[in-house]
N, C-alpha and C positions, 0 to 999 in steps of 0.2 A: 402304474398298476401292479395291484397284486394279487397273487395265484399262488393256490395250495398246490405243488406237483408231487405228485409220487413216482418213484424213480424203479426203476430205470426209464432213463429220457426216449422220446421216439423224434424222428428225424420230424415229425411232420409238427409236432410240440416245437421243438427248437425252431423252427423257421416261423413260427408267429410271436417269437419273443422278440423286444425291442429295448434299446439302450435305458435303463433304470426302471425295469419291470423290479419288483420286489417278490421273489419267490422264496416259499415256507417247502423246503426239501423234504420228504420223508421215502424215507427207504436209503439202500444200500451204496455206498460210494467207498473208491479204493485211493486212501494216500498214496503218494509218491513222489521224491525227490528227486535232488541230484543225482545221488549215488543210487537210488532204483531206475533210472533213468540210463542211467549211463551203462548198467549192466543190463539192462533190456537191449539195449544197442547193442553191446559187447555180443551178447545171446544169437539176435539177429544176425549179424556179422558172420559169426560158427555158422549161421545154418540152423538154428536152434528157434524154438517160440520163446514166445513170452510168456512166464508162468501163470497169466491173467488173459483171459477175452474182454479185451477192453469194447467189446462191441456195445453201443449206445450207451457205454460207462460217462461216468464224471470222474476227472481225477483231480485229487483234495492234496494241493499242496500241501502238504502239514507234517509234522515230524511229532506228535503229542506226547510230551513228557508222562514219563512214568508215575502213576496212580498216587494219588492220595487215599486214607481209609475213606471208603465209602463211593468211592470215584472210578469211574472207567478209566479217566487220564487226570493228572494232574492241572495241566491247561490243556488246551487246544486251539490254537488260532491258525490263520492260514498263514504261511510262510512270501516271501517276493516273489512273484510269479517269473517276474523275470531272468532271474538262472534258471530257466527250465526251458528257455524260447529255443535254444538251439535240438533240444528234443520232440518241438512240437508238433512238426509236420508227421516224424516219427508214427508219435502217437493219433494223431488222426488218423494214419495211411491204416493204423491196427484199429481203427473202428469206434476213437474213445469223441465223443458226442461236444461233452464241454469239458475247459479246464475252471478249478476254484481256490484262487488266490489273494494277494493284495498286489497293491501297486498298479502302476505302466507297465503296458507292455512293449516291446519293440515294434517299429512301422510292420517291419512283414506280417506281423502276426495279424494284423487286420486283415493283410491280404489270405490269409493263409483261412482266418474265419470265413472270408466271402468264398473262396476255392471250394472248401469241403463242408460250404454251408454247418459253421460249428461257433459255438459261444464260448464267449469268457466270463466266469461269473466270480463276481469279488465279495469278499469275504470283508464283513467290518474287524479291521485292525483294532489290535487293543479289547475285542471283545473275548480273548479265550475263557476267562471264569466263565461267564453266560455261554461261550460255546459249549463250552463239558460237560453242562445238563442239558443240552442235544443232543448227546451220542447217547444212545443205550447201550452199544454192545460193542467190542472191539475183537478181532482176530488177525493175527499174523499169519499172512497169506504165502509171500514168500522175501527171502534174503533175511530172516533172521538174524545172522551176523551184525549186520549197520545197526540194529537197535531201534534208537526212535525213527531211523531212517528206513527200515524196513518195510515193505506191501502191509499195508493193515486195508480189511475189509471192516466198514462201521457201521452201524445202522444210525442212522438221522433222524430228528424226532422236531418236524418242523424247524430245521436250520435254516435260519436267515441267511438270503444272497440276493446280491441287487445286478442284472444283466448290465457287466461294463463294458462289453464287444460284441454286436447281433451279429447273425449269420450275413447280412448285407452291406458289413461293413462300417456301422457307426461307432463311433466312441463314446461312451460317456464323460470321461474327463476333457474331451476336445468339445463338446456341446456344451459342458456347463462353464469351461474357461469362457467363450463367450462372451457368456450374460456379463460377466464384470469386465471387460476392455470396454474402451472406450475410445 
């Protein structure tokens, strides 16, 4: 099913999503990758807070390349989500409702999606040139010294994603693979 989604997400909407749903996201998201997650974890361990209020947010696993003339970014595609799996429970506890990346996740991610009623959204790998035109603004919010891995606030205009793991623990890749087994 295709759905137009105005951001931020709501827990009620997240609970209605099922694997395979195609979403067109419009609104603000935050990028955060390996180095940003590690910094957040270190801050929390020191009794400090995250530089972002993650409540009801999507974490976009991306490190957009510096812009070419006339563009917000040179390319803007999702990165491999599995690298952020060790930080996922922390981010769900901070209030994030979804993550957006590409590729498979560890088996325990399915359990975390069920436990916290969250979803994993999959971007289309290899579509970074198309994606760059779906980002209408970008602002560095935290950790500027990390360059492309700084946390950025992006404005999406109908950014296309697919629900890869839903809040009930269904996994798109596992369901699709079964179609081809004999």
